[in-house]
C-alpha positions as CSV (number, residue, x, y, z in Angstrom):
1,M,35.5,54.6,-37.4
2,V,34.3,58.2,-37.7
3,G,32.9,58.9,-41.1
4,R,34.0,61.8,-43.3
5,D,30.8,63.8,-42.8
6,W,31.3,66.7,-40.4
7,P,28.1,66.1,-38.4
8,T,29.5,62.8,-37.3
9,R,32.8,64.3,-36.4
10,I,31.2,67.1,-34.4
11,V,28.8,64.7,-32.6
12,M,31.6,62.4,-31.6
13,G,33.6,65.4,-30.3
14,L,30.6,66.7,-28.3
15,G,30.0,63.2,-27.1
16,V,33.5,62.7,-25.7
17,A,33.5,66.1,-24.1
18,T,30.0,65.6,-22.5
19,L,30.8,62.2,-21.2
20,I,34.0,63.5,-19.6
21,N,32.1,66.4,-18.1
22,A,29.3,64.2,-16.7
23,L,31.7,61.6,-15.2
24,A,33.8,64.4,-13.7
25,I,30.7,65.9,-12.0
26,A,29.6,62.5,-10.7
27,T,33.1,61.8,-9.3
28,I,33.5,65.2,-7.7
29,Y,30.2,64.9,-5.9
30,G,31.0,61.3,-5.1
31,L,34.0,62.6,-3.1
32,Y,32.2,65.5,-1.5
33,P,32.3,65.2,2.3
34,G,28.8,66.8,2.6
35,F,25.3,66.6,1.3
36,L,23.3,68.6,-1.2
37,D,20.0,67.1,-0.4
38,D,18.3,66.2,2.8
39,N,16.5,63.2,1.3
40,E,19.9,61.7,0.5
41,S,20.9,61.5,4.1
42,S,17.4,60.2,5.1
43,L,17.7,57.3,2.7
44,S,21.1,56.3,4.0
45,I,20.0,56.6,7.6
46,M,17.0,54.3,6.9
47,A,19.3,51.8,5.3
48,Q,21.4,51.8,8.5
49,L,18.4,51.4,10.7
50,M,17.2,48.5,8.5
51,L,20.6,46.8,9.0
52,N,20.0,47.3,12.8
53,G,16.7,45.4,12.5
54,Q,14.3,48.4,12.4
55,P,11.4,48.4,9.9
56,V,11.7,50.9,7.1
57,Y,8.0,51.3,6.4
58,Q,6.0,52.3,9.5
59,A,2.4,53.4,9.9
60,I,2.1,57.1,9.3
61,D,0.5,57.7,12.7
62,T,3.4,56.2,14.8
63,P,5.4,58.4,17.1
64,D,8.5,57.7,14.9
65,R,8.1,59.9,11.8
66,L,10.5,57.9,9.6
67,T,8.6,56.0,6.9
68,H,9.3,56.4,3.2
69,A,7.6,56.1,-0.2
70,H,10.7,54.9,-2.0
71,G,10.9,51.2,-2.9
72,P,12.7,48.6,-0.7
73,L,15.6,48.2,-3.2
74,T,16.5,51.8,-2.6
75,F,17.4,50.9,1.0
76,L,18.9,47.5,0.3
77,W,21.2,49.0,-2.4
78,N,22.3,51.9,-0.1
79,A,23.0,49.4,2.7
80,W,25.9,47.4,1.3
81,P,28.5,50.2,1.5
82,Q,27.7,50.5,5.2
83,L,28.5,46.8,5.7
84,L,31.9,47.2,4.1
85,L,33.1,50.8,4.9
86,P,33.4,53.0,7.9
87,Y,31.2,56.1,8.0
88,S,31.8,59.0,5.7
89,A,29.5,60.7,3.3
90,P,31.5,59.6,0.2
91,A,31.8,56.0,1.5
92,W,28.2,55.6,2.2
93,R,27.2,57.4,-1.0
94,L,29.2,54.9,-3.0
95,G,26.2,52.9,-4.2
96,A,24.6,56.0,-5.7
97,T,27.8,57.1,-7.3
98,L,28.3,53.8,-9.0
99,F,24.8,54.1,-10.6
100,T,25.5,57.6,-11.8
101,V,28.8,56.6,-13.4
102,T,27.3,53.5,-15.0
103,M,24.3,55.2,-16.6
104,P,26.0,57.1,-19.5
105,L,28.2,54.1,-20.1
106,M,25.2,51.8,-20.3
107,V,23.5,54.1,-22.8
108,L,26.7,54.1,-24.9
109,A,26.8,50.3,-24.7
110,S,23.3,50.1,-26.1
111,Q,24.2,52.0,-29.2
112,I,27.9,51.6,-29.9
113,R,27.4,48.8,-32.4
114,R,25.4,51.1,-34.7
115,G,28.4,53.3,-35.7
116,A,30.2,56.5,-34.8
117,F,27.2,58.9,-35.1
118,A,25.1,56.7,-32.8
119,A,28.0,56.4,-30.3
120,G,28.5,60.2,-30.2
121,L,24.8,60.8,-29.8
122,A,24.6,58.3,-26.9
123,M,27.5,60.0,-25.2
124,V,26.0,63.5,-25.6
125,L,22.6,62.5,-24.3
126,G,23.7,60.0,-21.7
127,G,26.0,62.7,-20.2
128,A,23.3,65.4,-20.7
129,A,20.9,63.4,-18.5
130,I,23.4,63.7,-15.6
131,I,24.0,67.4,-16.1
132,L,20.5,68.5,-16.9
133,H,19.1,66.8,-13.9
134,L,21.5,67.9,-11.3
135,N,21.3,67.5,-8.3
136,A,18.9,64.6,-8.5
137,S,21.2,62.6,-10.8
138,V,24.2,62.4,-8.4
139,I,22.5,61.9,-5.0
140,M,20.9,58.9,-3.4
141,R,17.5,58.7,-5.1
142,P,15.8,55.8,-6.9
143,D,15.6,57.7,-10.2
144,M,19.1,56.9,-11.4
145,P,18.9,53.1,-10.7
146,V,15.7,53.1,-12.7
147,T,17.5,55.0,-15.5
148,V,20.2,52.4,-15.6
149,L,17.7,49.5,-15.7
150,V,15.8,51.2,-18.6
151,A,19.2,51.5,-20.5
152,V,19.8,47.8,-19.8
153,A,16.3,47.0,-21.2
154,V,17.1,49.0,-24.4
155,W,20.3,47.1,-24.8
156,L,18.5,43.8,-24.4
157,A,15.7,44.6,-26.8
158,G,18.1,45.9,-29.5
159,R,20.7,43.1,-29.6
160,R,21.4,41.2,-32.8
161,D,18.0,40.4,-34.5
162,E,16.1,42.7,-32.0
163,S,16.3,39.8,-29.5
164,Q,13.1,38.0,-29.7
165,G,14.3,35.0,-27.6
166,W,12.5,34.1,-24.4
167,G,15.7,34.8,-22.5
168,T,15.3,38.5,-23.4
169,T,11.7,38.4,-22.4
170,L,12.6,37.1,-18.9
171,A,15.4,39.6,-18.6
172,L,13.1,42.5,-19.5
173,G,10.6,41.3,-16.8
174,L,13.5,41.2,-14.3
175,C,14.5,44.8,-15.3
176,V,11.0,46.1,-14.8
177,G,10.6,44.3,-11.5
178,L,13.9,45.6,-10.1
179,A,13.0,49.1,-11.2
180,M,9.7,48.8,-9.4
181,G,11.7,47.7,-6.4
182,F,13.4,51.1,-6.4
183,K,10.3,53.2,-7.4
184,I,6.8,51.7,-7.7
185,N,5.8,53.8,-10.7
186,A,8.9,52.9,-12.6
187,V,6.8,50.8,-15.0
188,L,6.0,53.8,-17.2
189,P,9.4,54.3,-18.9
190,F,9.6,50.6,-19.7
191,V,6.4,50.6,-21.7
192,P,7.8,51.6,-25.1
193,V,10.6,49.0,-24.9
194,V,8.3,46.2,-23.7
195,L,5.8,46.9,-26.5
196,F,8.6,47.0,-29.1
197,H,9.8,43.6,-27.9
198,A,6.4,42.0,-27.6
199,A,5.3,43.3,-31.0
200,G,8.0,41.1,-32.6
201,G,5.8,38.0,-32.2
202,R,3.6,36.1,-29.6
203,W,2.9,39.4,-28.0
204,L,0.4,38.3,-25.4
205,P,2.5,35.5,-23.9
206,R,5.5,37.8,-23.8
207,L,3.6,40.5,-22.0
208,M,2.2,38.0,-19.5
209,V,5.7,36.6,-18.8
210,I,7.2,40.1,-18.4
211,G,4.3,41.1,-16.1
212,A,4.6,37.9,-14.0
213,V,8.4,38.2,-13.6
214,A,8.2,41.9,-12.8
215,G,5.5,41.4,-10.2
216,L,7.3,38.6,-8.4
217,T,10.6,40.5,-8.5
218,A,9.0,43.7,-7.1
219,L,7.1,41.9,-4.3
220,T,10.0,39.7,-3.1
221,P,11.6,42.3,-0.8
222,F,8.3,42.6,1.1
223,L,8.7,39.1,2.4
224,G,11.3,40.5,4.8
225,S,10.3,42.0,8.1
226,A,11.8,45.4,7.2
227,F,9.3,46.1,4.5
228,S,5.6,46.2,5.4
229,L,3.6,46.2,2.2
230,V,0.5,47.5,4.0
231,N,2.3,50.6,5.4
232,F,4.1,51.2,2.1
233,L,0.9,51.2,0.1
234,D,-0.7,53.5,2.7
235,M,2.1,56.0,2.4
236,L,1.8,55.8,-1.4
237,R,-1.9,56.5,-1.2
238,H,-1.4,59.6,0.8
239,I,1.5,60.8,-1.5
240,G,-0.6,60.1,-4.6
241,G,-3.2,62.6,-3.4
242,K,-0.9,65.6,-3.6
243,E,-2.0,68.2,-6.2
244,N,-0.3,69.0,-9.4
245,T,1.3,72.4,-9.9
246,W,0.9,73.0,-13.6
247,F,2.6,76.3,-13.3
248,D,5.8,74.4,-12.8
249,F,5.5,73.2,-16.4
250,K,7.4,76.4,-17.3
251,L,10.3,75.3,-15.1
252,L,10.2,71.8,-16.5
253,W,10.3,72.9,-20.2
254,A,14.1,73.1,-20.7
255,H,14.5,69.6,-19.3
256,F,11.3,68.2,-20.8
257,A,11.7,69.4,-24.3
258,I,14.7,67.2,-25.2
259,Y,12.6,64.1,-24.5
260,L,9.5,65.2,-26.3
261,I,11.1,66.9,-29.3
262,L,14.3,65.1,-30.3
263,P,13.1,61.7,-31.5
264,P,10.1,63.1,-33.5
265,L,12.4,65.8,-34.9
266,A,14.8,63.2,-36.1
267,W,12.1,61.1,-37.8
268,A,10.5,64.2,-39.3
269,A,13.8,65.5,-40.6
270,G,14.5,62.1,-42.2
271,G,11.4,62.4,-44.4
272,R,10.2,59.6,-46.5
273,E,13.6,57.9,-46.5
274,A,13.5,57.5,-42.7
275,W,9.8,56.5,-42.5
276,S,10.3,53.9,-45.2
277,R,12.7,52.1,-42.8
278,A,10.2,52.3,-39.9
279,D,8.1,49.1,-39.7
280,G,5.0,48.7,-37.5
281,R,7.1,47.8,-34.4
282,T,9.2,51.0,-34.7
283,R,6.2,53.2,-35.2
284,L,4.6,51.6,-32.1
285,Y,7.8,52.2,-30.2
286,L,7.9,55.9,-31.2
287,G,4.2,56.4,-30.5
288,A,4.3,54.7,-27.1
289,Y,7.4,56.8,-26.2
290,V,5.7,60.1,-27.0
291,V,2.6,59.1,-24.9
292,C,4.9,58.1,-22.0
293,V,6.7,61.4,-22.1
294,L,3.4,63.2,-21.9
295,L,2.1,60.9,-19.1
296,T,5.3,61.6,-17.1
297,L,4.2,65.2,-16.9
298,F,1.5,64.1,-14.4
299,P,3.8,62.8,-11.6
300,A,6.6,65.3,-12.5
301,T,4.3,68.3,-11.9
302,K,3.0,67.0,-8.5
303,I,4.1,69.4,-5.7
304,G,7.5,68.3,-4.4
305,A,8.4,66.4,-7.6
306,G,10.4,67.7,-10.6
307,H,12.1,67.3,-14.0
308,Y,14.2,64.3,-12.9
309,Y,11.1,62.1,-13.4
310,F,12.0,62.3,-17.1
311,M,15.5,61.0,-16.7
312,P,14.7,57.3,-17.0
313,L,13.5,57.9,-20.6
314,I,17.0,59.0,-21.8
315,A,18.1,55.6,-23.2
316,I,14.9,55.4,-25.3
317,T,15.4,58.9,-26.4
318,V,18.8,58.0,-27.7
319,D,17.6,54.7,-29.2
320,L,14.7,56.2,-31.2
321,T,16.9,59.1,-32.4
322,V,19.6,56.7,-33.6
323,R,17.1,54.5,-35.4
324,A,15.8,57.6,-37.2
325,T,19.3,58.6,-38.3
326,A,20.4,55.2,-39.5
327,G,20.2,56.3,-43.2
328,T,22.5,58.5,-45.2
329,D,20.5,61.7,-45.1
330,K,23.0,64.3,-43.9
331,R,20.3,67.0,-43.5
332,Q,18.6,64.8,-40.9
333,R,21.9,64.5,-38.9
334,R,22.4,68.2,-39.2
335,A,19.0,68.8,-37.6
336,V,19.8,66.5,-34.8
337,L,23.2,68.1,-34.3
338,A,21.6,71.5,-34.1
339,A,19.3,70.3,-31.3
340,L,22.3,68.8,-29.5
341,L,24.2,72.1,-29.7
342,V,21.3,73.8,-28.0
343,V,21.4,71.3,-25.2
344,V,25.1,71.5,-24.8
345,T,25.1,75.3,-24.5
346,M,23.2,74.9,-21.2
347,F,26.0,72.8,-19.6
348,W,28.4,75.6,-18.6
349,Q,25.9,77.5,-16.5
350,I,24.6,74.3,-14.9
351,D,28.1,73.1,-14.1
352,R,29.1,76.5,-12.7
353,R,26.1,76.6,-10.3
354,F,26.6,73.0,-9.2
355,L,30.3,73.4,-8.4
356,K,29.6,76.7,-6.6
357,S,27.1,74.9,-4.4
358,L,29.7,72.5,-3.1
359,D,31.2,74.2,0.0
360,W,34.0,71.8,1.0
361,T,35.2,73.9,3.9
362,E,31.7,74.1,5.4
363,A,31.1,70.4,4.9
364,R,34.3,69.5,6.8
365,A,33.5,72.1,9.5
366,V,30.0,70.7,10.1
367,T,31.2,67.2,10.3
368,A,34.0,68.1,12.7
369,E,31.7,70.0,15.0
370,I,29.3,67.1,15.2
371,K,32.2,64.8,16.2
372,Q,33.3,67.4,18.8
373,I,29.8,67.6,20.3
374,I,29.5,63.8,20.5
375,A,32.9,63.6,22.2
376,E,32.0,66.3,24.7
377,N,28.8,64.4,25.7
378,P,29.6,60.7,26.0
379,G,26.6,58.5,26.7
380,Q,24.1,61.2,25.8
381,A,21.4,60.5,23.1
382,I,21.7,63.3,20.6
383,Q,19.5,64.2,17.7
384,M,19.5,66.9,15.0
385,G,16.7,69.4,15.1
386,V,16.0,72.4,13.0
387,G,15.5,76.1,13.6
388,G,14.1,78.6,11.1
389,A,15.5,80.8,8.4
390,R,17.2,83.9,9.8
391,V,18.5,87.0,8.0
392,G,21.7,86.2,6.2
393,N,21.4,82.5,6.4
394,Q,18.2,81.5,4.6
395,L,19.4,77.9,3.9
396,S,20.4,76.7,7.4
397,L,18.2,73.6,6.8
398,R,21.2,72.3,4.8
399,F,22.9,71.5,8.1
400,Y,20.1,69.0,8.9
401,A,21.4,66.6,6.3
402,Y,24.5,66.1,8.5
403,R,22.4,64.2,11.1
404,Q,23.7,61.0,9.4
405,G,27.0,61.5,11.3
406,L,25.0,61.3,14.6
407,V,23.1,58.2,13.6
408,A,26.2,56.5,12.3
409,T,27.7,56.7,15.8
410,G,24.7,55.0,17.5
411,N,22.5,58.1,18.3
412,P,18.7,57.8,18.0
413,Y,16.7,58.9,15.0
414,T,13.0,59.3,15.6
415,L,12.1,62.5,13.8
416,D,12.6,63.1,10.1
417,V,11.9,66.7,9.2
418,G,11.4,65.9,5.5
419,L,8.7,63.3,6.3
420,S,7.2,65.7,8.8
421,M,6.9,68.3,6.1
422,E,5.2,65.8,3.8
423,L,2.8,64.5,6.5
424,N,2.0,68.1,7.5
425,K,1.1,68.8,3.8
426,L,-1.0,65.7,3.7
427,G,-2.9,66.7,6.8
428,V,-1.7,63.9,9.0
429,P,-1.6,65.2,12.6
430,E,1.3,64.8,15.0
431,P,0.6,61.7,17.2
432,P,0.2,62.6,20.9
433,E,2.9,60.1,21.8
434,M,5.3,62.2,19.7
435,I,4.7,65.2,22.0
436,E,4.9,63.1,25.1
437,R,8.2,61.6,24.0
438,L,9.6,65.1,23.5
439,W,8.5,66.1,27.0
440,S,9.9,63.0,28.7
441,C,13.3,63.6,27.1
442,K,13.8,60.4,25.3
443,T,16.5,62.4,23.5
444,N,18.9,64.1,25.9
445,L,20.4,66.7,23.5
446,W,19.2,68.4,20.4
447,L,21.3,70.3,17.9
448,V,19.8,73.5,16.3
449,P,21.5,75.9,13.9
450,K,23.2,78.6,15.9
451,G,21.1,81.6,16.8
452,E,17.8,80.2,15.5
453,S,14.6,79.4,17.5
454,P,14.0,75.7,17.6
455,F,11.5,74.1,15.2
456,I,9.9,77.2,13.7
457,L,10.9,76.1,10.2
458,R,8.4,76.8,7.4
459,G,8.6,74.0,4.9
460,S,8.7,73.7,1.1
461,Y,4.9,73.9,1.0
462,G,4.7,77.2,2.8
463,A,3.4,76.0,6.1
464,T,5.1,75.7,9.5
465,V,6.4,72.1,9.7
466,F,5.8,71.5,13.4
467,S,2.7,72.4,15.5
468,Q,2.6,75.1,18.1
469,E,2.1,72.4,20.7
470,F,5.3,70.7,19.6
471,R,7.3,73.9,19.7
472,D,5.9,75.0,23.0
473,T,6.6,71.6,24.5
474,F,10.2,71.7,23.3
475,L,10.8,75.2,24.8
476,L,9.1,74.3,28.1
477,G,11.2,71.2,28.6
478,H,14.6,72.2,27.0
479,E,17.1,75.0,27.4
480,K,20.2,76.0,25.5
481,V,23.3,74.7,27.3
482,A,26.1,75.3,24.8
483,S,26.8,77.2,21.6
484,H,29.3,76.3,18.9
485,D,30.3,77.8,15.6
486,I,27.4,76.1,13.7
487,F,25.1,74.6,16.3
488,D,23.4,75.5,19.6
489,V,23.0,72.5,21.9
490,Y,19.6,72.2,23.8
491,A,19.3,69.9,26.7
492,C,16.4,68.8,29.0
493,R,15.8,71.2,31.8
494,R,16.4,69.8,35.2
495,Q,13.2,71.3,36.2
496,P,10.6,72.1,33.5
497,I,9.3,75.6,33.6
498,A,5.7,74.3,33.4
499,P,3.8,71.0,33.9
500,Y,3.3,68.8,30.9
501,P,0.7,70.5,28.7
């Protein structure tokens, strides 16, 4: 029951409104017939290829540039909708949408027993995690599954008498292992919860059990032929070598501040009354949390990363803030409420930009044109290529995400532009077999955004994604044979205009 104090009433009202907002955003994007992120399509395609018996993790020097650095559970989870439902972007995105919808509800479940203020706070911050981290929070990425698993861990560690049973210990190990199966560095956001649990007694055996269960759980998928541990670790080694762009700290600040500031603010505002309730375990919990927030800056500021790396910490942010406000100090709750109001004022602009980015007409048009091209070219192997930015259409790379529609109908997939961008950044050269395959027309037709020169794209890191040799080989061996509203169609020349380079 909502108390008489107005901070509780306001937080509950904000919580309900924020939760509705976040779930509406998740549902709207879940139904969107297009894609906002190229990586989302890539993950879904790799899940499909895995179901067809193709390995997910390949050596980085193979002609097929398809390997990934995301954990195996990312692909296993995104595969089940493909087993049950015919292809469409909303249908095959269903696994990701379920995680997004579940997250704020799980955060709420971890706090609802602690009263109205705690429930309102959980709804505000659980919903805020979706809104502040758009678009990463609603697309197919491993970050949201990890966020849900951390929320489950917080719920487990906070039940009844702070849940010191061995069943909780085993369950925490399972949560950590499953999270690592989605993202290998997902251990970090669990550290505060695990330490809080272990500090309740017999800490060393508990840590050993959690580590053993987590390790076995994380390694189990690699027993299957689709997931080569050697190739996976090699890709991680290369990705881990990317530099940090500390300038981006300025861009992270609005998203980062809520995690770093809110729990310490709540404890500081509570003064002696709050700290008198904080035993050694709670202080360890808070200290470990602050350290983990700061350590998360390291992966979050690597080039190509971003603020969504903080999202898995949201359930702990809520839990520590609720623990701080468990007393009767209304000034403390007012300070927390003021911080929440600052966060909520950001929502309108974020929502507006997100909804504006959803072009439903274009999404349907691109999907329909791909179906038309497939129908006009029966038996032809078709792949999606890229062009380069042209005046008036600087974001034509967005069409590349729709290649999922080609692969879903049995067309080949041997070239992932996003991965090529990464390998180019990492200095991994194009294999000679990749050029030879292009020349020998293993793919009959390529789709390129209308009016653009093929494969001249400059990537996110400022460099041309494909080599001059690759581009020259394509132009020597292919010619434009058709032009539609969105795509030009390039086919192999009957007679190349030059010998193989």
